[in-house]
C-alpha positions, 0 to 999 in steps of 0.5 A: 971507738969502734967496737972489738969484731969479738964484741959483736960477735958476742951480741950477735950470739947472744941475740941468736941464743935468744931468739932460738929459746924464744922460737922453742917456746913458741914451738911447744906451745904450737907444734906445727910444721912451720914452728918446727922447721924455724926452731930446726933452722936456728938449731942448724945455725947455732950448731955450724957456729959452735962446731966451726968455732971448736974447729977454729981453736975458739974458746966457745965459752968466751963466745957464748957458744958453750951449749949444747944445742942439740939437747937443749934445742931438739932434745937429743942426748948430752954431747960433750964439747971436745977440748981441743987447745985454745987459740987467740981470738983474733980479728983476723981469725974471726974473719975467716971463721966467720967466711966458713960458717956463711959458706957452710950456711948457704950449703944447707940453703939448698936443702930448704927450697922447697914450698911446704912450711918445715922449709919456709920456717927454716928459711925464715931462721936463715933470713933472720939470722942474716937480717941480725948480723947485718944489722950489727956486723954494719958497726965493724965495717965487715959486710962487704968482706963478707959478701952475704949477696950469694946466701940473701939471693938464695933465700931470698928477700921475704922474712916472716914478721915474727923475726922482728922485735920492734922497740915501738910502732910509730903510725899515721893519721890521715895520709891518704889523699881520698880519705881527707876527702872522704871525712872533708878534712884539709890535707896536713902540712906534716904527718900527724903521728902516733905511737902503738904499744908493742904488747898490741902485736899479734899475727896472721890467723890470730884473734882480734879481742873487742874489749868489754869497755868499747862499744865500737871496734875499727879496722883500718888496713895500712902498709907498714914499713920495717926498718932494717938499721940503726937511724937519725935525721935520714934524708928522704933520698937515703931512706931505702937504704934504712928499710928492711922491707915492708909489710901489712898492719891492721891499725884496730881502733875502739873508735868510741873511746877515741871520740871520747877521749879526744886523744888516740893511745887507749883506743890504739893499744888494747892487746891484740890491736896491731895485727901484722903480717904475714910477711916483710917483703923488700923488692916492690915499689912501695908507691904504686901498690893495691891496697884492700881490706875485705870483712867477711869477702866484702870489700870494705876499703880499696886504694893505692899507695900512689895516693898517700899525701906522704910517701914511705921516704918523706915519713921516714924522714919525718920520723927520724928526725924525731926519735931514733928508729932501731933494727925492727922498728916500724912506722905505719903509713896510714889508711885509705877510706872505708874504715868501719866496724868490726863484730864478733865472729868476722874475718878480716882480711887485710891484702897489699899487693906483693905482700900478701894477706893479713886475715885475722879473727874477731871475738869478744873479750870474755 
């Protein structure tokens, strides 16, 4: 039975409010212009949904919107919610309400199209909101009615990587022809996959920490697929419909522990061993992208995604035949030849054409 629109909308607001308060915590720890813009963006969005709900006569408490977002997110003086007569929250009125909200938000976008970090943060909040709404809204078949294409065109296709919350990270081993040749290994018949924990995730400009227990830690630049819709048993010719976009992942590995253990879990799972970023991009050709890794400015890995053994669509088909994929889940597509060691003090830069540069610094565990 299809979920009522009101229930889906409540889930949307609940998740959106959670994201906003997580952003507030991040901003309090790192009050830079980008995080300030991200927080302000979520304030604009939630305040718009709340004010419009009040004007429609909805019970904001029923929709989880009975919060003074200006006070709670931006620190302003508490505002009293007007006590208007309440109207029934039915599907027809909710659809009109949503259409009006997104039209208002689209008008806001025009004020934040500059290239500064604050504006980028605001737009990323809008992008994250649209992605979240689409992932929930498709369950009710309302996306076409609302027509979000206009606002999506304004805010662009790239999304800050911090706006996703993957349930899992699936990695692929030995997926480049030139890497297999380098290792004198046969081409695998099917993708060899393993998991990295989400607790290993760090972002652009963060530190990779070499654990005391390991004597050798390696870099591995990889193209990563970010899933946009819940899916299972997807065929490769339909896979693109379920992909949110692509980003960069550095599959940092304690090589000595990998060789010692005979399997990969411990070696791949230390905190900070999964740098991802700097953004998610959709409108690129994943089958023909230059990919490169540099350490202290020296090129260590250089190839092209056309050298993959299994392309991105085949990987989505294969992985989804095994497990359900959820929005934000990551499939990392394997590394080209040239993997090597990282040492304390190194700067490692992973670059993929059309996405950008993922830069991280290396230090020893204290």
